N, C-alpha and C positions, 0 to 999 in steps of 0.2 A: 246273378245277384238274387234271384228268387230263392235259391238254396241258402244263400247267406242269410236272407231275412227270415227264412223258416227257422233256422237255428237260433237266431236272436229270440224269436218268439218263444220257443220251447224252453229256453233257460230263464226267461224273465221271472216267473213266479218263484222258482227255486232260489235264484240269486236275490231278487228284489225283496221277498218277504224276510229274508235273513237280516236285511239292514233296516227293518222297520223301526221307526222312531217311536219311543214311548211317551213323547211329550204331548202337548195340547193339540198339535196338528193332527193327532191320531186318536180321537176320543174313544174309538171302539176297541183299542188294544187292551189286553189283559195278560197276566203272566202265563196262563196256560196256552193262550194263542201264540205268544211269542216263543214259548218252549217248543211247541209243535212246528212252528215255521222254521226255527233254527235246525231242528232235527231233519226236516225235509230238505233244507238247503245243504246240510252236511252230506246227506246220503246222495243227493243229486250231484254235488261236486265230486264225490268219490267215483260215481259212475261215469261222469264226464271225463275225469282223468284217465279212466280205463278205456274210454271210447267204446263202451259196451252199449250198443243200441237197445238190447233187450232189457238190461238193467235200468237204463234211463226211462224206458217206457213204464217200468214199475212205479215211477213217481207220479203216475196219472191213474185216475180211475179207469176201469175197463172201457167205459163208454165216453171218455173225455173227448172234447172237441177243441181244435186249435184253429183260430180264425186270424188270418194274416192278410194284409192288404195286397201283397204282391203274389198271392195265390188266387186263382180264379174261384176255387171252391174250398171249403174247410177240410182239414185233415180229421178223419173220424177214427176214433178208437186206437187201441194199442197196436194193432197190426199196421195201421197207417203210420203211426209214430215210429215204429221199429224200422219200417221201410225208409222213411226219411232220414232217420239217424244213421242207418247203415250207409246210405248214399253220402251223407255228410262226412262220415269218417273214412271215406275211400281216399286213396292216394292222390286223386285229382282234385280233392275238395279244397276250395279257397279258405275254408275254416281252419285249416291246419296253421297253427302259429298265431291265430288272431286272439284278441282279448276283448272282454265285454265289461263295460262300466255300467252299473245299474244303481239308480237311486229310487227308493220307495218314498212316495209323498203322502200316501194315505193307506191305512190298514184298519179294517173295521169288522167287528164280530157281529154276525147276523143272528146268532143264537142257533142252538141245535147242531153245533159243529160246523156250521157254514160261516164263511168269511169272504170278504172281497177287498181289493185294494188296487191302487194304481201308482204309476211312477214313470220314470224315463229310462232310456237305454242309449248307449253309444257302442257301436262295434268298430274296433280298430284292427287293421290288418297287421301282419307281421312286419310290414314296412312302415308302420306308424301312420298309415293313411286311414282317415275316418271313412268307413264304408257306409254306415247307416246311423242316423239319429232318429229317435222315435219315442213313442209313449206306449204304455200298456195299461189295460184294465182287466183284471182277472178275478175268477171265482174259484174257491177251493173248499174242500170238505175234509173234516177230521175223520180219519178211519183208523181204528185200532191204535189210538194215541198219537197219530201223525197226520200231517196234511197231505192230501193228494189233489192235484189239479183237475178241475172239472170243466171249466170253460176258460180258455185263454184267448185274449183278443188284443193283438199288438200291431201297431201301424207306424210306418215312417212318417216324418213330418214333410208335408208337401212343399216343394220349392216352386217359385214362379215359373221356372223353366221346365218343369215337369209336364209331360204330355199325358193328359187325362182322357182325351177323347179317343175312343176306339176307331180303327180304320173302317172305311166303308165296307160293308159286307161281313163285319165281325159276327161270328156265329158261336163264340165260346160258350154262351149260356143257352143256346138252343136246346130245347128238350128238358131244361131244368124246371121242375114244377114245385110249387109250394107244398109243404106238408099240410095235412088236414088238422086244423085246430078247432076245438069246440068251445073253448073258453070265450064266452060272449063279451066279458069285460075287456079281455086282451084284444079281441078283434075290433071292438069299438074304439079302443085307443089307437090301433093301427089306422083305422079309417079316419079318425079325427086328425091324426098327424098328417096323413097324405092330403086331405082336403085343405088343411091349414097351409101346407107347403104350396099347393096349387094356387092358393090365394095370396101367397107371399105374405102371410099374416104372422108377423113375428110374435105378437102377444099371444095368439092362439097356440103357436108352437111352444112357446115357453111354458104355457099353462099345462102342457103334457108332461112336464117334469116336476118332481117333488121339490119342495123348497130347498132341500139340502142336496140336490142332485149335482152330478159332475158330468161334464162333456169331455171325453178323452178322444179327440178327433184329429185326423192327420192335417187338417187345414189350419190348425192353431198350434203354435209352438209350445203353448202352456195349457195345462188343464183349466177348464172353465168351470168355476165352482159357484153354485147357488143360482137361484132362478133369476135374480136381477142381472147377473153377468151373462147368463144364458140368453136372456132377452136381448141384451146388447149384441151378443154374437149373431143372433138371427137378423137384427137390424142391419148389421154390417154385411151379412150374407146377401141381402136383397137390395142393398143400396144401388142407386142408379150407376151403371157402368160396371157392376160386378158381373162376372161370368155366370152367376146363378140368378140374377134378376130375371123375373118372368118365367122361371122354370117350374116344372112339376117333378114329383118323385114317385117311383114305384118301389115297393118293398116286397121281397119274397121271403117269407119265413121258411127256414130249413130245419130248425130244431127248436124244441120247447120243453122245458121241464119245470116242475114246481120245486121251489126252494123253501121248505118249511110251509107254514100256513099263509104267509103274507108276501112272499117274493116269488119271482119267476125269472129264470135264466132262459134267454132265447137268442137265436142267431139266424142270420140269413144274408141275403143280397140286397143291394140298393142300386137304383139306376135313375139318374137325373136326365130329363129331356128338356130341350128348349121349346119355344112356342110352336115350332113346326113339327114337334114329335121326334126330333133327332136326338139320339143319345149323346150327351156331351161328357159324361163321366159315369163310372160304375165302380162298385167295390163291395166290401163285406162289412157286416156289423155283428157284434157280440155284446148284447146289452143285459142289464139287470133291471128288473121292474119291481115296483111295490104296489100292493093293493091299498087303496086309501078310500074309505067311505063309499064302497061300492064301485070304485073306478080303479083302473090300472094306470100308473104313471111311471115314467122312467126315473130310476134312481142313479143309474150309471149308463151313459152311452159311450161305447168304445167302438169307433168306426174309422175306416180309412179307404182311400181311393186306390184303385189299381193304376200303377204308373206304366205307361207303354214306352217301349224303346223306339226311338226314331229310326 
């Protein structure tokens, strides 16, 4: 199933951007962005039909990253993408004969050729079985008149029956170290976020998002839009009886890049611990941040939990 989910993620931007709505739900759309996204989707679909791993990888920037909840670590660069696609198109792949339904809910121009968006996906097997339902939140760059994927972050919707707690002695992340980041505003944001979580302070956590922010997270079936809704989501996270009440969170940044003058794309790992310091859930995040008045806040959070097999 990890392989299945990887392939969902890597086709999301190509398929999703193509179906971008030009109505009021997508105020950042413009004709040039829509033309570029359509061209990207067309070339991606042609490469997919050929099942050509190398050709598909050309739909990404050379240093693109793919962040998927059921992979322990992100997929880095074209070589990593080619390897995954090649495996996916092998004779034993469960992807053969499957179909993908994608809906784009938001598509926004950041300026300077950068754009981001989010939506939903459903993967259906050749036997008409729903294999995966999830959401995506991605960042793209216009290059030579066409879009290429820069940061992809896609995650399945968590079910009540899903096992999120790693087994005792889990060492999958041993030796994984954070990258060195010198951006003091970004580091201050990360520190405030972790301290607010440790205090289960919903208002302080919501304050780390922009007013127009979106949370695209596996624990919610729908995108959470705007700071008021985000505040409510954190109140629900820490309500008495919730698995996350009384927890703390560790975040490990693995990638960081400036997006123009006012935005940052970053990705990494997260780990939630109970009051005894025991890890009860872990996963990945691939987020978009905006600088506002000397501070950094989240514009789009796209994160999901690793689901363990019983």
